[in-house]
N, C-alpha and C positions, 0 to 999 in steps of 0.2 A: 260105890262112890268113895270119896275120902281123899284126904291130902295128908302127907306125912313129911316130917323133917328128913332131909337127906344131908349127909356130911358134905356133899358138894355145895351146899348153901352156906357152909361155915365161912365166916370172914376171919376167923382166927382170934377173936376177942370173946372170951367166954361169956362175959356179962351180956354183950350184944347178941351173941348166938343164942343164949338162953331166952332172951326177950323175943327173938325171932321164933324160937321153938314154941313159946307160949302163944304167939300170934297164930302160928300155923295150927296149933291144937284148938284154938278157939274157932278158927276158920273151918276146920274139920268138923267141929261141933255143929256149926251152922249148916254145913253141907249134909251131915247126917240127919239133923233135925228136919231139913227140907225133904229129904228122902222119906222120912217117917211122917211127913205132913204137919210138922210142928215148927216150920221155919219162922213164922211170925212171932211166936213166943221166944224163940231163941234169939231173934234179931234184937229184941229189947235188951236181953242180957249182954249181947255182943256190943251194942252201942254204949252201955255203961262201962264195959271193959275198955273199949277203944278210947273213950274220953280220957281215962287215966293213962292208958298205954301211949297215946301220941305224945303226951307231955313228958312222961318219964323216959320213954325210949328215944324220942327225937332229941330231947335235951342231952341225954347220955351220948348219943352219936355225935351231936354237934360239939359238945365239950371235948370229946376225944379228937375231933378234927381240928379244933382250935389249938389244943395242946400240942399237936404234931404239925401245925402249920400246913394242913392239907390243902393243896392248891385247888381242889374241886369243891371247897367248902361252900361257896356262894351258890353254885348250881345245885349241890346236894340239898342245901337248906331250902332253896326254892321249891324242890320237889316235896319236901316235908310240908311246907306252907300250902302247897296245892292240895296235898292229901287232906290236911286239916280243913281246908275250905270245902272240899268234896264231902267230907264227913259231916261238917256243920250244916251243909245244904240238906243232906239226907236226914239229919236229926231234926232240922227245922220242918221239913216236909212231914215227917212222921208225927211231930208234935202237933201240927195244925190239921193234918188229914187223918191221923191214925196210921198204924202200921198196916201195910197191905202187902200182897204178894209182889207187887211192883217194887217195893222198897227192899224186899228180900233179894230179888233178882239183881237190883242195882248194887246192893252191898256185895253180893257174890262177885259180880263183875268188877267192882272197884278193888276188892281184895285180890282177885285173881290177877288183874293187871298190875297191882302193887307187887305181888310175888314175882311175876314174870319180868317186869320192867325195872323195878327198884331193888328188891332184895337180891335177885339173881344176877343183876348187872351192876347197878350203881353202888350198892353196898359191897359187892365183890371187888370193885375197883378200889374202894376205900380199904378193904382188907389187904389187897395186894400192896398198896402203898404202905400200910402199917407194917406188914411183914418184911418189906424191903429195907426197913430201918432208915429210910430217907428222912432227913430232918425237915 
């Protein structure tokens, strides 16, 4: 199992790429922990990381978009808000129900969808825009 950073995921902004690398590293940690039967314990750590990550990373991406008058800003921001809502829903469930295998699976699915649909598509569009030098 496992998931790794590929240069094809680079948007060409080192700070953002480094944040994406860290997210993938943490996601890989969850996948490996699941394989070893420790997914529930790792999910607790991942949730703490994601709390900080979504604020730091999303703020950095959105500031960059505003700075460069990115035309896709509103739609991009809406995806960030949706991810935060999904994360908060999972955190709320685990706080009230305790962490279960169901939550580990849901988190894996959420992160995989985020990788496939947001980072590799939406963030790539942002990268193309920034590399084009379009004001």
